[in-house]
N, C-alpha and C positions, 0 to 999 in steps of 0.2 A: 176380808174375803179369804177364804181357805184356797190353798194351792189346788185341791182337787176340783174346786168350782172355777178357780181362774184359768186353768190350763185348757179346758174345752171351750170356754168363752174365747180365750186368745187364739186357739185353733180356728174357730169359726171366722173370727175377724180376719186372721191372716189369710185364710182361703178366700174369704170374700173381697179382701182388698188386693190379693195377688195382682190382678191385672193393673191396678192403679199404682201399686209400688214394686217396680221391677226389681230384681236380684241387684241391679247396679246401686239402687238406693241402699239395701242392706250392706254392700260392700262399703259404701260411702259413710254410712254410719259406723261401721266397724273401723274404718280409717280414722275418722274423727275421734272415736274412743281411743284408739291406739296412739293418736297424736297427743292426747292428754296423759298418756301413760297408763292407760287403764286397760286391762286384759278383757278379752271377749269371749262370751259363751254364744255360740251362733249355730242355727240349723244348717246342716251340711248341704248348701246348695249355692249355685252361682258364683258371683264375685267374690264372696268370702273365702272361697277355697283358694284364692290367690292372696288375699289380704291377711289372713290369719295363719300363723304357724302353730299347727296343732301337733304335738310330739309323736302322735300315733300315725301320722301321714307325711309329716316332714322332718327333715333334719334341720338342726339350727336351734336357736333359743326360742322356746315357745312363747306365744303371745295370746294364746286362748286355747279353747277346745270346741269341738263340734258336737251336736247331737244328730243322731241319723234319722229320727222319726219325729213326727210332731204329736208325741205322746208324753204324758207325765213321767213314765218309767225312763224314756230316752233322755228326757231332760234331768230327771234325778241323777241318772247315771253320769252324765256330762258334769253336773254340779259336784258329784263325789269325786270324779277325776280331776277337776279343776282345783278343788281344795287340797289335793295332795301334791299340786304343782308349786314350784317357786318361780313365779313369773315377775321379772323386773320391769319397772316402769321405763327404765332406760331401754331395755329391748323392745318394748311396745313402741317407743318413739322412734327407734332406728327403723323398725318395720314400716310404720306409718310414713316415713321420709321417702321410702321406695315408691310411693304412690302420690307424693306430694306435687302440686302445681310448679313449685320452684324447681323441682328436679325435671319435670317434664320440659320446662322453658329452657333450663341449662343444657339438657340433652338435645333439644331441637336446635338451639343455637350452634352447639358443636357440630352437629350434622351439616347444618347449612354453611358454616364456616370452612368446612373441609375443602 
């Protein structure tokens, strides 16, 4: 299937499933990918804004890029930008750790033990 045909279908499905798949799920998917050392290209919305470090929005080591609109052009621009970046698997895993269950438990224990 060509990209020209796939993008509108994906847009339609994403809009149709929006209520069923809240932005939190997209952030969790991004966090899972980062935990595996895989950078992410994501639609700029919801929880991924905290999960992914996009060099155009954040300082620090990049872990992915955002696209602004649910259009083929916007996705293409994000892919072009992504291909120019050097993103390390280590940086992706370090970013994912910030949202891990283990860190959450460790920090809660620290607060409780104070």
